[in-house]
VEXDREN-2710 file (C-alpha; in Angstrom, 1 decimal):
% VEXDREN-2710
k/r/px/py/pz
1/MET/-18.5/24.3/-2.3
2/ALA/-15.0/23.6/-1.0
3/GLN/-14.2/24.9/2.5
4/ASP/-11.5/27.5/3.1
5/TYR/-8.8/26.1/5.3
6/SER/-6.3/28.9/5.0
7/HIS/-6.9/30.0/8.6
8/VAL/-6.3/26.6/10.1
9/LYS/-3.7/26.4/12.9
10/THR/-4.7/23.2/14.7
11/ILE/-5.6/19.8/13.0
12/LEU/-6.9/16.7/14.8
13/ALA/-6.9/13.5/12.7
14/THR/-7.8/9.9/13.6
15/ASP/-7.5/6.5/11.9
16/CYS/-10.0/3.9/13.1
17/GLY/-8.1/0.7/12.4
18/SER/-9.4/-2.9/12.7
19/THR/-7.7/-3.2/16.1
20/THR/-6.3/0.2/17.1
21/THR/-7.6/3.8/16.7
22/LYS/-4.8/6.3/16.3
23/ALA/-5.1/10.1/16.8
24/ILE/-2.6/12.8/15.9
25/LEU/-2.5/16.5/16.7
26/ILE/-0.9/18.9/14.2
27/GLU/-0.2/22.6/14.9
28/LYS/1.2/25.4/12.8
29/GLU/4.5/26.8/14.1
30/GLY/5.4/29.9/12.2
31/GLU/4.8/29.0/8.5
32/GLU/5.1/25.3/9.0
33/TYR/2.8/22.5/10.2
34/ARG/4.3/20.0/12.6
35/LEU/3.2/17.0/14.6
36/LYS/2.7/17.7/18.3
37/VAL/1.5/14.5/20.0
38/ARG/0.0/11.2/19.2
39/GLY/-2.4/8.9/21.1
40/GLU/-4.0/5.5/20.5
41/ALA/-6.6/3.2/22.0
42/PRO/-8.4/0.0/21.1
43/THR/-11.0/0.2/18.4
44/THR/-14.5/-0.2/19.7
45/VAL/-16.6/-1.2/16.7
46/GLU/-17.3/-4.7/18.1
47/LYS/-19.0/-5.9/21.3
48/PRO/-19.2/-5.0/24.1
49/ALA/-18.9/-1.3/23.1
50/GLU/-20.3/-1.5/19.5
51/ASP/-19.6/2.2/19.1
52/VAL/-16.5/3.4/17.1
53/THR/-16.6/6.8/18.8
54/ARG/-15.7/5.3/22.2
55/GLY/-12.2/4.3/20.8
56/VAL/-12.0/7.7/19.1
57/LEU/-12.7/9.6/22.3
58/ASN/-10.2/7.4/24.2
59/ALA/-7.4/8.1/21.6
60/VAL/-8.2/11.8/21.5
61/GLY/-8.3/11.9/25.3
62/GLU/-4.7/10.6/25.3
63/VAL/-3.8/13.4/22.9
64/GLU/-5.6/15.9/25.1
65/GLU/-3.7/14.8/28.2
66/LEU/-0.3/14.8/26.4
67/SER/-0.8/18.2/24.7
68/GLY/-2.6/20.0/27.5
69/ARG/-5.1/21.3/25.0
70/THR/-8.8/20.9/25.6
71/LEU/-10.1/18.7/22.7
72/LEU/-13.2/17.0/24.2
73/LYS/-16.4/18.2/25.7
74/LYS/-18.6/15.5/27.3
75/VAL/-18.8/13.0/24.5
76/LYS/-17.9/15.0/21.4
77/VAL/-14.8/16.3/19.7
78/LEU/-14.6/20.0/20.3
79/HIS/-14.2/22.5/17.5
80/SER/-12.6/25.9/18.1
81/GLY/-14.2/29.3/17.5
82/LYS/-17.1/31.2/19.0
83/GLY/-15.1/32.1/22.1
84/ILE/-14.3/28.4/23.0
85/LYS/-10.9/28.0/24.5
86/GLY/-8.9/25.1/23.0
87/GLY/-10.6/22.7/20.6
88/THR/-9.4/22.1/17.0
89/ASP/-9.9/24.0/13.8
90/VAL/-10.3/20.9/11.7
91/TYR/-11.1/17.3/12.6
92/LEU/-10.6/14.5/9.9
93/SER/-10.8/10.7/10.1
94/THR/-10.1/7.6/8.1
95/SER/-11.4/4.1/8.9
96/SER/-10.8/0.4/8.1
97/ALA/-12.7/-0.8/11.2
98/GLY/-15.2/-3.5/10.6
99/GLY/-13.1/-5.1/7.9
100/GLY/-12.8/-2.0/5.7
101/LEU/-14.6/-1.6/2.3
102/GLN/-15.2/-5.0/0.8
103/MET/-16.3/-5.1/-2.9
104/MET/-17.0/-7.4/-5.8
105/VAL/-16.3/-6.2/-9.3
106/ALA/-17.6/-7.5/-12.6
107/GLY/-16.5/-7.0/-16.2
108/VAL/-17.2/-8.6/-19.5
109/VAL/-13.6/-9.6/-20.2
110/LYS/-11.6/-10.5/-17.1
111/SER/-8.3/-9.1/-18.5
112/MET/-9.8/-5.9/-19.8
113/THR/-12.9/-4.3/-18.3
114/GLY/-12.6/-6.7/-15.3
115/GLU/-9.1/-5.4/-14.6
116/SER/-10.2/-1.8/-15.1
117/ALA/-13.0/-2.3/-12.6
118/GLN/-10.6/-3.9/-10.2
119/ARG/-8.2/-0.9/-10.5
120/ALA/-11.1/1.5/-9.9
121/ALA/-12.1/-0.3/-6.7
122/LEU/-8.6/-0.8/-5.4
123/GLY/-7.7/2.9/-6.0
124/ALA/-10.8/3.9/-4.0
125/GLY/-9.5/1.9/-1.0
126/ALA/-11.5/-1.3/-1.3
127/ILE/-10.6/-5.0/-0.8
128/VAL/-11.6/-6.8/-4.0
129/MET/-13.2/-10.1/-2.8
130/ASP/-13.8/-11.5/-6.3
131/VAL/-13.7/-10.5/-10.0
132/LEU/-16.7/-11.8/-12.0
133/ALA/-16.4/-12.0/-15.8
134/SER/-18.2/-13.5/-18.7
135/ASN/-15.1/-15.5/-19.5
136/ASP/-13.9/-16.5/-16.0
137/GLY/-14.8/-20.1/-16.6
138/ARG/-17.6/-20.3/-14.0
139/LEU/-21.2/-21.3/-14.7
140/GLY/-24.0/-18.9/-14.0
141/HIS/-25.1/-20.6/-10.8
142/GLU/-21.5/-20.6/-9.5
143/LYS/-21.3/-16.9/-9.9
144/ILE/-24.7/-16.4/-8.2
145/GLU/-23.5/-18.6/-5.3
146/ALA/-20.2/-16.6/-5.0
147/ILE/-22.2/-13.3/-4.7
148/ARG/-24.5/-14.7/-2.0
149/ARG/-21.6/-16.3/-0.1
150/LEU/-19.2/-13.3/0.0
151/ARG/-21.8/-10.6/0.9
152/PRO/-19.8/-7.6/-0.3
153/ASP/-20.5/-4.0/0.8
154/MET/-21.1/-3.0/-2.8
155/ILE/-20.7/-4.3/-6.3
156/LEU/-19.1/-2.4/-9.3
157/LEU/-20.4/-3.6/-12.6
158/SER/-18.7/-2.7/-15.8
159/GLY/-18.3/-4.0/-19.3
160/GLY/-18.3/-3.0/-23.0
161/ILE/-17.1/0.1/-24.7
162/ASP/-19.7/2.8/-25.4
163/GLY/-21.6/1.9/-28.6
164/GLY/-20.5/-1.7/-28.5
165/THR/-22.4/-4.9/-27.8
166/ILE/-24.6/-5.0/-24.7
167/SER/-25.5/-8.6/-24.4
168/HIS/-22.7/-9.7/-22.1
169/VAL/-22.9/-6.9/-19.6
170/VAL/-26.7/-7.3/-19.5
171/GLU/-26.2/-11.0/-18.7
172/LEU/-23.9/-10.1/-15.8
173/ALA/-26.6/-7.7/-14.5
174/GLU/-29.2/-10.4/-14.7
175/LEU/-26.9/-12.8/-12.7
176/ILE/-26.5/-10.1/-10.0
177/GLY/-30.3/-9.6/-9.9
178/ALA/-30.9/-13.3/-9.7
179/ALA/-28.5/-13.6/-6.7
180/ASP/-30.6/-10.9/-4.9
181/PRO/-27.5/-9.9/-2.8
182/LYS/-27.8/-8.7/0.8
183/PRO/-25.4/-6.2/2.4
184/ARG/-22.9/-7.2/5.1
185/PHE/-24.0/-4.5/7.5
186/GLY/-27.7/-4.0/8.4
187/SER/-30.8/-5.3/6.8
188/GLY/-32.9/-2.1/6.3
189/TYR/-31.4/-1.1/3.0
190/ASP/-30.5/-2.5/-0.4
191/LEU/-27.0/-3.4/-1.6
192/PRO/-25.4/-0.6/-3.5
193/VAL/-24.5/-1.5/-7.1
194/ILE/-22.5/0.9/-9.3
195/TYR/-22.9/0.5/-13.0
196/ALA/-20.0/1.9/-15.0
197/GLY/-20.3/0.1/-18.3
198/ASN/-21.6/0.6/-21.9
199/LYS/-24.0/3.6/-21.8
200/ASP/-26.2/1.8/-24.3
201/ALA/-27.0/-0.9/-21.8
202/ARG/-28.2/1.4/-19.0
203/GLY/-31.9/0.8/-19.6
204/ASN/-31.5/-3.0/-19.6
205/VAL/-29.3/-2.9/-16.5
206/LYS/-31.9/-0.8/-14.7
207/GLY/-34.5/-3.3/-15.6
208/SER/-32.6/-6.1/-14.0
209/LEU/-31.3/-4.4/-10.9
210/GLU/-33.2/-1.2/-10.0
211/ALA/-36.0/-3.1/-8.1
212/LYS/-33.6/-5.4/-6.2
213/THR/-30.5/-3.2/-5.4
214/ASP/-29.7/0.4/-4.8
215/LEU/-28.4/1.2/-8.3
216/TYR/-26.1/4.1/-9.2
217/VAL/-25.1/4.8/-12.8
218/VAL/-21.8/6.6/-13.6
219/ASP/-19.7/7.2/-16.8
220/ASN/-18.2/4.1/-18.4
221/ILE/-14.8/3.2/-16.9
222/ARG/-13.6/2.0/-20.3
223/PRO/-15.5/4.3/-22.8
224/VAL/-13.0/3.2/-25.6
225/LEU/-10.4/0.5/-25.6
226/GLU/-7.5/3.0/-25.5
227/ARG/-8.6/4.9/-22.4
228/GLU/-9.6/4.3/-18.8
229/ASN/-11.9/6.7/-17.0
230/LEU/-11.7/5.6/-13.4
231/GLY/-12.5/8.9/-11.6
232/PRO/-16.3/8.9/-11.7
233/ALA/-16.5/5.2/-10.4
234/ARG/-14.0/5.9/-7.6
235/HIS/-15.8/9.1/-6.6
236/GLU/-19.1/7.2/-6.3
237/ILE/-17.5/4.3/-4.3
238/HIS/-16.2/6.9/-1.8
239/ASN/-19.7/8.5/-1.5
240/LEU/-21.4/5.1/-1.1
241/PHE/-18.8/4.0/1.4
242/MET/-19.9/6.9/3.6
243/GLU/-23.6/6.7/3.0
244/HIS/-24.1/3.0/3.3
245/VAL/-21.2/1.0/4.7
246/MET/-20.0/3.5/7.3
247/ALA/-23.6/4.7/8.2
248/GLN/-24.5/1.1/9.1
249/ALA/-21.4/0.4/11.2
250/PRO/-21.9/1.0/15.0
251/GLY/-21.3/4.6/16.0
252/TYR/-20.3/6.0/12.6
253/SER/-23.3/8.2/12.2
254/LYS/-22.0/10.2/15.2
255/LEU/-18.4/10.2/13.9
256/MET/-19.6/11.6/10.5
257/GLU/-21.3/14.5/12.3
258/TRP/-18.0/15.4/14.0
259/THR/-15.7/15.4/11.0
260/ASP/-15.2/18.4/8.6
261/GLU/-14.6/16.2/5.6
262/PRO/-16.0/12.7/4.6
263/ILE/-14.3/9.8/6.3
264/MET/-12.0/8.0/3.9
265/PRO/-11.1/4.3/3.8
266/THR/-7.7/3.9/5.3
267/PRO/-6.0/2.3/2.2
268/GLY/-7.4/5.0/0.0
269/ALA/-6.0/7.7/2.3
270/VAL/-2.5/6.1/2.2
271/GLY/-2.7/6.1/-1.6
272/GLU/-3.6/9.8/-1.5
273/ILE/-0.4/10.7/0.4
274/ILE/1.8/8.6/-1.9
275/GLN/0.3/10.4/-4.9
276/THR/0.7/13.8/-3.2
277/ILE/4.4/13.1/-2.5
278/ALA/5.1/11.8/-6.0
279/SER/3.4/14.8/-7.5
280/THR/5.0/17.4/-5.2
281/TYR/8.5/16.2/-5.7
282/GLY/8.1/14.9/-9.2
283/ILE/9.4/11.4/-8.4
284/GLU/8.5/7.8/-9.1
285/ALA/7.5/6.2/-5.8
286/ILE/6.3/2.9/-4.2
287/GLY/4.7/2.6/-0.8
288/VAL/3.9/-0.6/1.1
289/ASP/1.7/-1.2/4.2
290/ILE/2.2/-4.6/5.7
291/GLY/-0.5/-5.4/8.2
292/GLY/-1.7/-8.3/10.2
293/ALA/-4.2/-9.5/7.6
294/THR/-3.3/-7.7/4.3
295/THR/-0.4/-6.1/2.5
296/ASP/-1.2/-3.0/0.4
297/VAL/1.2/-1.9/-2.3
298/PHE/1.0/1.6/-3.9
299/SER/2.9/2.9/-6.9
300/VAL/3.2/6.0/-9.0
301/PHE/5.1/5.6/-12.3
302/GLY/4.8/8.1/-15.1
303/GLY/2.1/9.9/-13.2
304/VAL/-0.1/6.7/-13.1
305/PHE/-1.3/5.6/-9.7
306/ASN/-1.9/2.0/-8.9
307/ARG/-2.9/0.2/-5.7
308/THR/-3.2/-3.5/-4.9
309/VAL/-4.3/-5.3/-1.8
310/SER/-3.1/-8.8/-1.0
311/ALA/-5.9/-9.8/1.3
312/ASN/-4.3/-13.1/2.1
313/LEU/-0.8/-11.9/3.0
314/GLY/-0.2/-10.5/6.5
315/MET/1.9/-11.0/9.5
316/SER/-0.6/-12.3/12.1
317/TYR/-4.2/-13.2/11.0
318/SER/-3.0/-14.5/7.6
319/VAL/0.6/-15.4/8.3
320/SER/-0.2/-19.1/7.6
321/ASN/-1.3/-18.0/4.1
322/VAL/2.1/-16.5/3.5
323/VAL/3.9/-19.7/4.4
324/ALA/1.5/-21.8/2.4
325/GLU/1.8/-19.6/-0.7
326/THR/5.6/-19.1/-0.7
327/GLY/6.6/-22.5/0.8
328/LEU/8.9/-23.1/3.7
329/PRO/12.1/-23.4/1.5
330/ASN/11.6/-19.8/0.3
331/ILE/11.3/-18.6/4.0
332/MET/14.2/-20.7/5.2
333/ARG/16.5/-19.3/2.5
334/TRP/16.7/-16.0/4.5
335/VAL/17.5/-17.8/7.8
336/PRO/21.3/-18.3/8.6
337/PHE/20.8/-21.3/10.8
338/SER/19.1/-24.7/10.9
339/VAL/15.5/-24.8/12.2
340/ASP/13.2/-27.7/12.5
341/GLU/10.3/-27.4/10.1
342/ARG/7.8/-28.3/12.8
343/ALA/9.2/-25.5/15.0
344/ILE/8.6/-23.0/12.2
345/ARG/5.0/-24.2/11.7
346/ASP/4.4/-24.0/15.5
347/ARG/5.7/-20.4/15.5
348/VAL/3.4/-19.5/12.6
349/ARG/0.3/-21.0/14.2
350/ASN/1.0/-19.3/17.5
351/LYS/1.2/-16.0/15.7
352/MET/-2.0/-16.6/13.9
353/ILE/-4.1/-17.4/17.0
354/ARG/-2.2/-14.8/19.2
355/PRO/-1.8/-11.9/16.7
356/THR/-0.6/-9.3/19.2
357/THR/2.4/-11.3/20.4
358/ILE/5.9/-10.2/19.5
359/PRO/9.1/-12.3/19.0
360/GLN/10.6/-13.4/22.3
361/THR/14.0/-14.5/21.1
362/LEU/16.5/-13.4/18.4
363/GLU/15.8/-16.6/16.5
364/ASP/12.0/-15.9/16.5
365/LEU/12.7/-12.3/15.2
366/ILE/14.9/-13.6/12.4
367/VAL/12.2/-16.2/11.3
368/GLU/9.4/-13.6/11.5
369/GLN/11.4/-11.1/9.4
370/ALA/12.1/-13.9/6.9
371/ILE/8.3/-14.4/6.6
372/ALA/7.9/-10.6/6.2
373/ARG/10.3/-10.6/3.3
374/GLU/8.3/-13.2/1.5
375/ALA/5.0/-11.4/2.2
376/LEU/6.5/-8.2/0.7
377/ARG/7.8/-10.1/-2.3
378/LEU/4.6/-11.9/-3.0
379/ALA/2.5/-8.7/-2.6
380/PHE/4.8/-6.9/-5.0
381/GLU/4.6/-9.6/-7.6
382/GLN/0.8/-9.3/-7.4
383/HIS/1.0/-5.6/-7.7
384/LYS/3.2/-5.7/-10.8
385/SER/0.7/-8.1/-12.5
386/LEU/-2.1/-5.6/-12.0
387/ALA/-0.2/-2.3/-12.5
388/VAL/-0.2/-2.8/-16.2
389/GLY/-0.9/-0.9/-19.4
390/LEU/-4.4/-1.3/-21.0
391/LYS/-5.0/-4.7/-22.7
392/GLY/-6.8/-5.1/-25.9
393/ILE/-5.5/-1.9/-27.5
394/GLN/-5.2/-1.8/-31.3
395/GLN/-1.5/-1.0/-31.9
396/GLN/0.3/-0.4/-35.2
397/ARG/3.7/-2.0/-35.0
398/THR/4.7/-2.9/-38.6
399/ILE/3.0/-3.1/-42.0
400/SER/2.6/-6.9/-41.7
401/ASP/0.7/-6.8/-38.3
402/ALA/-0.8/-3.3/-38.4
403/PHE/-4.3/-4.8/-37.8
404/ALA/-3.3/-7.4/-35.3
405/GLN/-5.1/-7.1/-32.0
406/THR/-2.4/-7.1/-29.3
407/ALA/-2.6/-7.3/-25.5
408/THR/-0.2/-4.6/-24.4
409/GLY/-0.6/-5.3/-20.7
410/GLY/3.1/-4.8/-19.7
411/THR/3.7/-3.8/-16.1
412/LEU/4.1/0.0/-15.5
413/VAL/6.5/-0.7/-12.6
414/ASN/10.0/0.1/-13.7
415/MET/12.4/-0.4/-10.8
416/MET/15.3/1.3/-12.6
417/ASN/13.4/4.5/-12.5
418/LEU/12.2/4.2/-8.9
419/ASP/13.2/7.1/-6.7
420/MET/11.7/6.4/-3.3
421/LEU/10.5/3.2/-1.5
422/VAL/8.4/3.8/1.6
423/GLY/7.5/1.1/4.1
424/SER/4.8/1.1/6.8
425/GLY/3.2/-1.5/9.1
426/GLY/4.4/-3.1/12.3
427/ALA/7.0/-5.4/10.8
428/LEU/8.8/-2.4/9.2
429/SER/7.9/0.5/11.5
430/HIS/8.5/-1.4/14.7
431/ALA/11.6/-3.4/13.7
432/PRO/14.1/-3.2/16.7
433/ARG/16.8/-1.8/14.4
434/ARG/16.1/0.5/11.4
435/ALA/18.7/-1.5/9.4
436/GLN/16.4/-4.5/9.7
437/ALA/13.5/-2.6/8.1
438/GLY/15.9/-1.4/5.3
439/LEU/17.1/-4.9/4.5
440/MET/13.5/-6.3/4.5
441/LEU/12.5/-3.6/2.0
442/ILE/15.6/-4.4/-0.2
443/ASP/15.1/-8.1/-0.1
444/GLY/11.3/-7.9/-0.6
445/PHE/11.4/-5.4/-3.5
446/MET/14.9/-5.8/-5.0
447/PRO/15.3/-2.1/-5.9
448/GLU/17.6/-1.3/-8.9
449/CYS/20.1/1.4/-9.6
450/VAL/19.8/4.2/-6.9
451/THR/16.7/4.2/-4.6
452/PHE/16.0/6.1/-1.4
453/LEU/14.5/4.1/1.4
454/ALA/12.2/5.3/4.2
455/VAL/9.7/4.0/6.7
456/ASP/6.6/5.5/8.3
457/SER/7.6/6.3/11.9
458/ILE/4.3/5.9/13.8
459/PHE/1.6/4.9/11.3
460/MET/0.7/8.5/10.3
461/MET/0.2/8.0/6.6
462/PRO/-3.6/7.4/6.6
463/GLN/-4.3/10.6/8.6
464/LEU/-1.9/12.6/6.3
465/GLY/-3.6/11.1/3.3
466/VAL/-7.0/12.5/4.2
467/LEU/-5.4/15.8/5.1
468/SER/-3.7/15.9/1.7
469/LYS/-7.1/16.1/0.1
470/VAL/-7.8/19.5/1.7
471/MET/-4.4/20.8/2.8
472/PRO/-1.7/19.2/0.7
473/LYS/1.0/21.6/1.8
474/ALA/0.4/20.8/5.5
475/ALA/0.3/17.1/4.8
476/THR/3.5/17.2/2.8
477/GLN/5.3/19.2/5.5
478/VAL/4.3/16.8/8.3
479/PHE/5.1/13.8/6.1
480/ASP/8.5/15.1/5.3
481/ARG/9.4/16.3/8.8
482/ASP/7.7/14.0/11.2
483/CYS/6.4/10.9/9.4
484/LEU/9.3/9.7/7.3
485/VAL/12.2/8.0/9.0
486/ARG/14.9/8.3/6.4
487/LEU/16.9/5.1/6.1
488/GLY/19.3/6.1/3.3
489/SER/20.1/5.3/-0.3
490/CYS/20.4/1.8/-1.8
491/VAL/22.8/1.3/-4.8
492/ALA/22.1/-1.9/-6.7
493/PRO/23.7/-2.6/-10.1
494/VAL/21.5/-4.6/-12.5
495/GLY/23.1/-7.6/-14.2
496/SER/24.8/-10.9/-13.5
497/GLY/28.3/-12.3/-13.7
498/LYS/30.8/-14.6/-12.2
499/GLU/30.6/-14.9/-8.4
500/GLY/33.5/-13.0/-6.8
501/SER/34.2/-10.8/-9.8
502/ASN/34.2/-7.0/-9.6
503/CYS/30.7/-5.5/-9.7
504/LEU/31.0/-1.9/-8.8
505/HIS/33.6/0.8/-8.2
506/ILE/32.6/3.8/-6.1
507/GLU/34.4/7.1/-5.5
508/ALA/33.1/9.8/-3.2
509/ASP/34.0/12.0/-0.2
510/PHE/32.0/10.8/2.8
511/PRO/31.8/12.9/6.0
512/GLY/33.9/11.1/8.7
513/LEU/35.4/8.6/6.1
514/GLY/37.2/11.1/3.8
515/HIS/37.7/10.1/0.2
516/ILE/36.8/6.5/-0.6
517/SER/37.7/4.6/-3.7
518/GLU/36.4/1.1/-3.4
519/ASP/35.6/-2.0/-5.4
520/VAL/32.7/-4.2/-4.4
521/LYS/32.5/-7.8/-5.7
522/LEU/29.5/-9.6/-7.0
523/GLY/27.6/-11.2/-4.1
524/GLU/28.7/-8.6/-1.5
525/MET/26.7/-6.0/0.5
526/ARG/28.4/-3.1/2.1
527/LEU/27.4/-0.2/4.3
528/LEU/28.8/3.3/4.2
529/PRO/27.6/5.5/7.1
530/LEU/26.0/8.8/6.0
531/PRO/23.9/10.7/8.5
532/VAL/20.3/12.0/8.0
533/GLY/20.4/15.3/6.0
534/GLU/23.8/14.7/4.5
535/LYS/24.3/14.3/0.8
536/VAL/27.4/13.3/-1.2
537/ARG/28.2/13.4/-4.9
538/ALA/29.5/10.0/-5.9
539/LYS/30.9/8.4/-9.1
540/LEU/29.5/5.0/-9.6
541/ASP/31.3/2.8/-12.2
542/PRO/29.6/-0.6/-12.8
543/ALA/31.6/-3.5/-14.2
544/ARG/31.1/-4.7/-17.7
545/GLY/27.6/-6.3/-18.0
546/PHE/26.2/-4.3/-15.1
547/ASP/23.8/-1.3/-15.4
548/LEU/23.2/1.6/-13.0
549/GLY/20.9/3.5/-15.3
550/ALA/23.4/4.9/-17.8
551/GLY/23.9/1.7/-19.8
552/LYS/25.8/-1.5/-19.2
553/GLY/29.3/-0.8/-18.0
554/ASP/28.8/3.0/-18.2
555/ALA/29.7/5.2/-15.2
556/ARG/27.4/7.9/-13.8
557/GLU/27.5/10.6/-11.1
558/VAL/24.7/10.6/-8.6
559/THR/23.7/12.3/-5.4
560/LEU/23.5/9.8/-2.5
561/GLU/21.3/10.9/0.4
562/GLY/22.0/9.7/4.0
563/GLY/19.8/8.3/6.7
564/VAL/19.7/6.5/10.0
565/VAL/21.1/3.4/8.2
566/GLY/23.4/5.0/5.6
567/VAL/24.3/4.1/2.0
568/VAL/23.8/0.4/1.2
569/LEU/25.8/-1.0/-1.7
570/ASP/23.9/-4.1/-2.8
571/CYS/26.0/-6.0/-5.3
572/ARG/24.1/-9.3/-5.2
573/GLY/23.1/-8.7/-8.8
574/ARG/19.7/-8.4/-10.5
575/PRO/17.9/-10.7/-11.0
576/PHE/18.8/-11.8/-7.5
577/GLN/20.1/-15.4/-7.0
578/ILE/20.7/-16.8/-3.6
579/PRO/23.4/-19.6/-3.4
580/GLU/21.8/-23.1/-3.6
581/ASP/24.6/-24.8/-1.7
582/GLU/23.7/-24.7/2.0
583/THR/27.2/-23.8/3.3
584/LYS/27.6/-21.0/0.7
585/ARG/24.0/-19.7/1.4
586/VAL/24.6/-19.5/5.2
587/ASN/28.0/-17.8/4.7
588/ALA/26.6/-15.3/2.2
589/ILE/23.6/-14.4/4.5
590/THR/26.0/-14.2/7.5
591/GLY/28.2/-11.8/5.6
592/TRP/25.3/-9.5/4.6
593/LEU/24.0/-9.4/8.2
594/GLN/27.5/-8.6/9.6
595/ASN/28.3/-5.9/7.0
596/LEU/25.0/-4.1/7.5
597/ASP/25.0/-4.6/11.4
598/ILE/21.5/-6.1/11.2
599/TYR/21.5/-8.2/14.4
600/PRO/23.4/-8.2/17.7
601/LYS/25.1/-11.5/16.9
602/VAL/25.6/-13.7/13.8
603/PHE/24.9/-17.4/13.7
END
């Protein structure tokens, strides 16, 4: 039975990250919930402490000191009530300490049930280490070797529609049984395996796995080709994450006794707040969290939520992977000066072995932010490839191909419909100038038409995500008032044309600027100051061949919202093309940086 939180006035929430544990205190002021203070401390899941609650107590202790409110008693988070002075009404927590939730998924057809299983695991906050499939090109012994080598926290097995053939999914179950997989944490329990495939194969799957694994059976994630049913599998993943993975990690059994709701995986919690915001405001939204080891992308389009994690794209531990995957030329195209290739590689290696260091010179900062652009771009490309419609659906198109089996599989991500793009992670939240974060988001995602940009101010999104499960109104209020740093609106016409020709005409009345009526040429970026909270009604008239959502060459009136950066007019065209000529490239980048006031000086 769900708890009643209507009386709650004080909320304490923590996020146990891989390196840092963050704590926030939220209090009700009148009819509104607001952030009061924030504290942080090193995470203590590894030696010498080997007890995650030590880091939690240290972070909460800082909150206690800053707020003047008693939150701890001996070695425990203090709940209010029963005559106790101070304490908190609700205590919630998320965690990605110990590497987060690491899973393998298996499906009969990689592009169908394999993808559905992957979406189920990713949506539950997992890192998907590998996707096994009957048609993935690997021999049986190679699949067994992969299971033994990766040692996931749990495995999700799917395959086949209800009533269909069972032979392939049974074969996958036999391979998992033959691998006799062992869990990553602890040795006193069996590896959890969730079966979410053809219901007719349940008996055979139990015969192969029940004796060797901790088997759980849930409804099929793909009961028919035309529909996904991811909810039961995601719910079971959350439960097993708590019962097995977190219970085995040092100190989590104590932490679970303190919290009022189950601990959520950090990425799953961030996904919850993105979904809550998209639902509350009725918008299409994308969120990104760029970390040291991974980059997570979240999207809600047409009410459909998708999350992907790029486990090899990050800004410290896996920064070398970013450089290797994109190539140095793609990084250097964002840098407006000449840099020796060896110097770039040295910078990258230093960052990888000293992940907590920050850039010491302006040149170092520009190079690091160029790498961040490519990490965002690559992660988003991966996201678009997985955030797709269901493949293998029977579709009637014309009489001649009415019975043709088609792979729909088109991406659900439609940038022309995107309303809000939210960034989080050190590279974005801690950028020295907010305009730098704004330009990294624009260059990494290339938003189209009119998009509002924002960043997470102090990494609150995980805590607000778990709060949104029980108190969505409170989570939305704090997200809106205290978490979001509003950067402003980006206007980006879609199309291409001759360099230097007119791209956009804008007319509007801006506070402090008066009435403006300006033409912006193709290849230019321009900044119009508009403070936080201010809105203007603008007429946008794209040149022939360019589209701003109303059709090519058709004008439209829109409301532009301000922010700490303002309104960015990005007339570089979509698809974006950077000049290949070195002199033209440097001149173009220098102009963009100057016009948007990105750095203190221009090279």
